[in-house]
N, C-alpha and C positions, 0 to 999 in steps of 0.2 A: 622667199616664197620656193619651197622645195616640193617637188613632186616625187611619189615613190618613195613616201617617207617613213613608212611601216617596217620595213627591214633593210638589210644591206647598206650600201652607202648613203641610201637616203635618211635613215635611222641615224648612223653615224655622224653625218653632216649636220642633222638637225640637233643631236646632242651636242655636238661641238660648238656648234653656234650660240646656243642657250647657255653653254658653260661659259661662253665670252663674254655673256651679258646681252647677245643680240635679240631682237623681236623675231620668231619665227612662225610663220603661217607655213603648217605642213599639211600637205594633202595625201590622202589615203583614198583608195579604190573601193575598198569593203569594210574592213573592221577598224573604227578608231580606237577600239580597246588596246590594239596593238601598241599604242605609243601612252598607256595608262602609266608605264613606268615614269616617262617623262612629265606626264600632266600634273602629277602628284609633287613633282620636285621644282618646276619652273613655271612661275605665272606667266612668262614672256610667250608661251605656247599657245599658239592657235590653230585647231585642227579643222581643215575643210575637208568634205567628201568629195571625191572627183575622180571621173576616169578621163584619161588623157585622149580617148578616143571620141568624148562627147563634147562638141563646142559649146553646147548650151552649159552645160555644168561646169567646164572650165571658166567661161565666162563671169557666171555666178560665183564661184570661189575665187576668182581674182577680184571681183567687185568687191566680194566680203571681206577680204583681206585687206583692199584698200582703204574700207570704211573702217575697218578696225585699228588699222596702224597710220592711216593718212599718205602712206607712201609704199613705194618698193624700192629697194636698193639692189638686193640681190636675186636672181631668178634661178634656181637650179633645175635643169631639166634631167631628172635622174630615172624616172618610170620608164620600166623595160622589162623584156623577157626573153629567153633563149629557145632555140627551135634546134633539135638535133637530128640531123639525116643528112644524106646526099641531096644535094640538089635536086636530082632527079626523083626522089623519094618524096619530095616534099611538094603537095598539091597546090594548085591555085589558090585554093581556099586557106589554106594554110599559111601560104606567103603573104598573101595579102593582111590577113591577121596579125604576122609578125611586122609587115612595115607599117600596119594601121597605128599599132603601139611604138614601136620604136624610132619611125621616121616621122609620120603624120602627126604623132602625139607631138613630138617637139616642134612642129610647125605651129600646130593648134594652139599650144600654150605661148609660143611666140607672139603671135598674131593678138593673142588675148591682152597680152602685158605690155607689147610696145605702146600703144596709146598712151598708158600711163607713164611710162618710162621717156617718149618723146616730150611729153608735157612737163616733164621735170628737168628734161635735158641732162639727164644722168641715169646711171644704172650699168648694170653688169649682168649678163645671161652668159651661165655657165653650162655647156651641155657634156652629158657624159658619154663618150664615145669607148673606143676599147683598142686593144692593142690588135686585135684580130682586124680592124680597118687598114692596118698595113701588111699583117702576113695572114692569110688564109690557111684556116685550120681544117683538113677533111672532116666532115660531119658539122663544121661550125662555120660554113662558108657561106650560106646565106644568111645566117644572124650576121656576120661579118661584112655582108654587102650593106646591111643597113647601117651599121657603123660607119662604114665607107662614105653612105650617103649624109650622114650626121656631119663628117668632117668637111663635106662641099658646103652643105647648107652653112654652117658656122663661119668657114672662110668668106663665103657671100655676105650673110649678114653683117660680120665685121667690117666690112667695106663700106656697105650701104648706112650702116647705123653710127660710122665715124663722125660725120658731120653734127650728129645729135649728142655728142657726148656720151654715148654709150658704147659700153665693151663687150666683146665676145669672145668666150675661151672655150675650145673644146678639151676635155681631159680625157687620157686612155690610160686607164688603170690597167696593170699587170697582174701579178699573183698576189690575191689578198683572200683572207677568210673571211666569207660572207656566206650567206644562204643561197647564193646563184647556182650552185651547184645540187640543192636541193630538189625534189620533184615538185615543191612549191613556186619555183623560178624559171624551171624550163621544162619543155615537152619535147617527147620524141616523135617523130614524123610519123603518120598513120599508117602509111605503106611502106613495107619493107620489100627492097629487091635482093634475092639471094645472091647476086652477084657481089654485093658489097659486104657481105658478113664477113670473110676472110680479109678484107683491105682494111686500113686505118680507119675507114667510117665506121664499120663495123664494131673494130676495137673501141672508139671513141664513143658510140651508142650505147655500148653495154658498161662500158667504164666510168663514166661521169659520175655515177653515184658515188664512187669510191673517192671522190675530191671532195666531198660533202664534209666541212667540220675541219678539213686540213688546208686546203688552199683553193684558189679560184683562178680559171683561165679565162678572165674577162674581156 
């Protein structure tokens, strides 16, 4: 069960799992057609439409996946996006939206899948964190704080779920070439404060596009 499967790591993980012969429930927020390349090649792919900020959609998607395959073995919490700007520039609404997806989305999915995993007495939850969870970068610090939260959640879950035979792993990708630095995968804070323009925040804010198609600071 893979969230955020329409692009980036979610797409590549889905593809790799299918090529290995696994059955994959791939969740997408908007456009299932983005997985058409895989649908035509792998009969083991099941696509579900789901927004990780919508608990009812998540519960429905998880239930459909369990009904389809009979069980869940691995859950990959991959859905997320970034916001670029100084912490002072990012509004309360923008901050909450970032946390709703990157942090509360992870919790929403975990709560939805755990009844099944506990019943099975097995399973593995993999949460996508980031190198920014360990080393804050100006302009990406708010995003990094969400990944720091994912680290804490993952560590806590691992200890709580050990008695049930369920494993939890947080992965911290570094430099990869994905769509994360395209305008489809990150947003710039709506407010700009002039004092930051000639600092690293300003350089990062205006230079992130240049990474698209070359490398990813994830």
